[in-house]
Biotite code that builds the C-alpha atoms (Angstrom):
import biotite.structure as struc

atoms = struc.array([
    struc.Atom([-11.791, -29.592, -8.442], chain_id="A", res_id=1, res_name="MET", atom_name="CA", element="C"),
    struc.Atom([-10.871, -27.126, -5.722], chain_id="A", res_id=2, res_name="SER", atom_name="CA", element="C"),
    struc.Atom([-12.696, -26.109, -2.546], chain_id="A", res_id=3, res_name="ASP", atom_name="CA", element="C"),
    struc.Atom([-11.280, -22.637, -2.882], chain_id="A", res_id=4, res_name="ARG", atom_name="CA", element="C"),
    struc.Atom([-13.683, -19.851, -3.710], chain_id="A", res_id=5, res_name="THR", atom_name="CA", element="C"),
    struc.Atom([-12.474, -16.574, -5.130], chain_id="A", res_id=6, res_name="ASP", atom_name="CA", element="C"),
    struc.Atom([-13.533, -13.375, -3.363], chain_id="A", res_id=7, res_name="PRO", atom_name="CA", element="C"),
    struc.Atom([-16.094, -11.244, -5.164], chain_id="A", res_id=8, res_name="PRO", atom_name="CA", element="C"),
    struc.Atom([-14.555, -8.812, -7.630], chain_id="A", res_id=9, res_name="GLN", atom_name="CA", element="C"),
    struc.Atom([-14.979, -5.089, -7.013], chain_id="A", res_id=10, res_name="ALA", atom_name="CA", element="C"),
    struc.Atom([-16.372, -3.002, -9.859], chain_id="A", res_id=11, res_name="PRO", atom_name="CA", element="C"),
    struc.Atom([-13.690, -1.508, -12.104], chain_id="A", res_id=12, res_name="ALA", atom_name="CA", element="C"),
    struc.Atom([-14.557, 1.993, -10.897], chain_id="A", res_id=13, res_name="THR", atom_name="CA", element="C"),
    struc.Atom([-13.597, 1.086, -7.309], chain_id="A", res_id=14, res_name="ALA", atom_name="CA", element="C"),
    struc.Atom([-9.909, 1.537, -8.213], chain_id="A", res_id=15, res_name="GLN", atom_name="CA", element="C"),
    struc.Atom([-10.327, 5.172, -9.136], chain_id="A", res_id=16, res_name="THR", atom_name="CA", element="C"),
    struc.Atom([-12.966, 6.269, -6.642], chain_id="A", res_id=17, res_name="THR", atom_name="CA", element="C"),
    struc.Atom([-12.907, 6.129, -2.869], chain_id="A", res_id=18, res_name="GLY", atom_name="CA", element="C"),
    struc.Atom([-9.857, 5.427, -0.726], chain_id="A", res_id=19, res_name="PRO", atom_name="CA", element="C"),
    struc.Atom([-8.836, 2.354, -2.735], chain_id="A", res_id=20, res_name="GLY", atom_name="CA", element="C"),
    struc.Atom([-6.140, 1.101, -0.343], chain_id="A", res_id=21, res_name="PHE", atom_name="CA", element="C"),
    struc.Atom([-7.018, -1.975, 1.698], chain_id="A", res_id=22, res_name="ASP", atom_name="CA", element="C"),
    struc.Atom([-5.484, -1.552, 5.165], chain_id="A", res_id=23, res_name="ARG", atom_name="CA", element="C"),
    struc.Atom([-5.254, -5.351, 5.516], chain_id="A", res_id=24, res_name="ARG", atom_name="CA", element="C"),
    struc.Atom([-2.364, -5.149, 3.035], chain_id="A", res_id=25, res_name="MET", atom_name="CA", element="C"),
    struc.Atom([-0.270, -3.591, 5.821], chain_id="A", res_id=26, res_name="LEU", atom_name="CA", element="C"),
    struc.Atom([-0.075, -7.021, 7.452], chain_id="A", res_id=27, res_name="GLU", atom_name="CA", element="C"),
    struc.Atom([1.788, -8.380, 4.414], chain_id="A", res_id=28, res_name="ALA", atom_name="CA", element="C"),
    struc.Atom([3.850, -5.385, 3.287], chain_id="A", res_id=29, res_name="LEU", atom_name="CA", element="C"),
    struc.Atom([7.279, -4.456, 4.660], chain_id="A", res_id=30, res_name="LEU", atom_name="CA", element="C"),
    struc.Atom([9.643, -1.617, 3.899], chain_id="A", res_id=31, res_name="CYS", atom_name="CA", element="C"),
    struc.Atom([11.859, -2.771, 1.012], chain_id="A", res_id=32, res_name="PRO", atom_name="CA", element="C"),
    struc.Atom([14.903, -1.067, 2.562], chain_id="A", res_id=33, res_name="GLN", atom_name="CA", element="C"),
    struc.Atom([14.691, -1.996, 6.265], chain_id="A", res_id=34, res_name="THR", atom_name="CA", element="C"),
    struc.Atom([12.149, -4.839, 6.136], chain_id="A", res_id=35, res_name="HIS", atom_name="CA", element="C"),
    struc.Atom([10.384, -3.002, 8.954], chain_id="A", res_id=36, res_name="GLY", atom_name="CA", element="C"),
    struc.Atom([6.804, -2.001, 9.646], chain_id="A", res_id=37, res_name="ARG", atom_name="CA", element="C"),
    struc.Atom([4.894, 0.507, 7.519], chain_id="A", res_id=38, res_name="LEU", atom_name="CA", element="C"),
    struc.Atom([2.267, 3.028, 8.653], chain_id="A", res_id=39, res_name="ASP", atom_name="CA", element="C"),
    struc.Atom([-0.598, 4.195, 6.428], chain_id="A", res_id=40, res_name="TYR", atom_name="CA", element="C"),
    struc.Atom([-1.000, 7.947, 5.903], chain_id="A", res_id=41, res_name="ASP", atom_name="CA", element="C"),
    struc.Atom([-4.528, 8.263, 4.470], chain_id="A", res_id=42, res_name="ALA", atom_name="CA", element="C"),
    struc.Atom([-4.289, 12.012, 3.909], chain_id="A", res_id=43, res_name="GLU", atom_name="CA", element="C"),
    struc.Atom([-1.176, 11.763, 1.725], chain_id="A", res_id=44, res_name="ARG", atom_name="CA", element="C"),
    struc.Atom([-1.988, 8.276, 0.361], chain_id="A", res_id=45, res_name="GLN", atom_name="CA", element="C"),
    struc.Atom([1.407, 6.924, 1.377], chain_id="A", res_id=46, res_name="GLU", atom_name="CA", element="C"),
    struc.Atom([2.919, 4.052, 3.311], chain_id="A", res_id=47, res_name="LEU", atom_name="CA", element="C"),
    struc.Atom([5.486, 5.441, 5.719], chain_id="A", res_id=48, res_name="VAL", atom_name="CA", element="C"),
    struc.Atom([8.632, 3.708, 6.925], chain_id="A", res_id=49, res_name="SER", atom_name="CA", element="C"),
    struc.Atom([9.855, 5.717, 9.895], chain_id="A", res_id=50, res_name="LYS", atom_name="CA", element="C"),
    struc.Atom([12.935, 3.509, 10.235], chain_id="A", res_id=51, res_name="SER", atom_name="CA", element="C"),
    struc.Atom([14.029, 4.241, 6.648], chain_id="A", res_id=52, res_name="ALA", atom_name="CA", element="C"),
    struc.Atom([12.765, 7.819, 6.637], chain_id="A", res_id=53, res_name="GLY", atom_name="CA", element="C"),
    struc.Atom([10.778, 7.137, 3.459], chain_id="A", res_id=54, res_name="LEU", atom_name="CA", element="C"),
    struc.Atom([7.164, 7.432, 2.318], chain_id="A", res_id=55, res_name="ALA", atom_name="CA", element="C"),
    struc.Atom([5.983, 5.156, -0.494], chain_id="A", res_id=56, res_name="PHE", atom_name="CA", element="C"),
    struc.Atom([3.150, 6.469, -2.692], chain_id="A", res_id=57, res_name="PRO", atom_name="CA", element="C"),
    struc.Atom([-0.148, 4.684, -3.229], chain_id="A", res_id=58, res_name="ILE", atom_name="CA", element="C"),
    struc.Atom([-1.386, 5.143, -6.788], chain_id="A", res_id=59, res_name="ARG", atom_name="CA", element="C"),
    struc.Atom([-4.815, 3.889, -7.839], chain_id="A", res_id=60, res_name="GLY", atom_name="CA", element="C"),
    struc.Atom([-5.011, 1.872, -4.616], chain_id="A", res_id=61, res_name="GLY", atom_name="CA", element="C"),
    struc.Atom([-1.698, 0.107, -5.321], chain_id="A", res_id=62, res_name="ILE", atom_name="CA", element="C"),
    struc.Atom([1.367, 0.774, -3.140], chain_id="A", res_id=63, res_name="PRO", atom_name="CA", element="C"),
    struc.Atom([4.487, 1.587, -5.168], chain_id="A", res_id=64, res_name="VAL", atom_name="CA", element="C"),
    struc.Atom([7.192, -0.105, -3.103], chain_id="A", res_id=65, res_name="MET", atom_name="CA", element="C"),
    struc.Atom([10.191, 1.126, -5.098], chain_id="A", res_id=66, res_name="LEU", atom_name="CA", element="C"),
    struc.Atom([12.860, 3.012, -3.165], chain_id="A", res_id=67, res_name="ILE", atom_name="CA", element="C"),
    struc.Atom([13.436, 5.252, -6.204], chain_id="A", res_id=68, res_name="ASP", atom_name="CA", element="C"),
    struc.Atom([9.754, 6.312, -6.099], chain_id="A", res_id=69, res_name="GLU", atom_name="CA", element="C"),
    struc.Atom([9.713, 6.991, -2.342], chain_id="A", res_id=70, res_name="ALA", atom_name="CA", element="C"),
    struc.Atom([9.674, 10.464, -0.825], chain_id="A", res_id=71, res_name="ARG", atom_name="CA", element="C"),
    struc.Atom([12.209, 11.304, 1.873], chain_id="A", res_id=72, res_name="ALA", atom_name="CA", element="C"),
    struc.Atom([10.545, 12.260, 5.152], chain_id="A", res_id=73, res_name="LEU", atom_name="CA", element="C"),
    struc.Atom([11.170, 15.741, 6.519], chain_id="A", res_id=74, res_name="ASP", atom_name="CA", element="C"),
])
């Protein structure tokens, strides 16, 4: 038996409504190209790597950390 308790589950609708992205994920995520820090752009729903010049989309609250899916920064 384990002492671990699982966190409460969010309702299924929470993925499609509201902001969806948990900013605490930024502590664990790194740019897949430079392994550097990412910044959250709430307006565009992207994680931005200034060092790589890329913005990774967040879809349904889930960051898509594929270089092929990233947008080049202007």
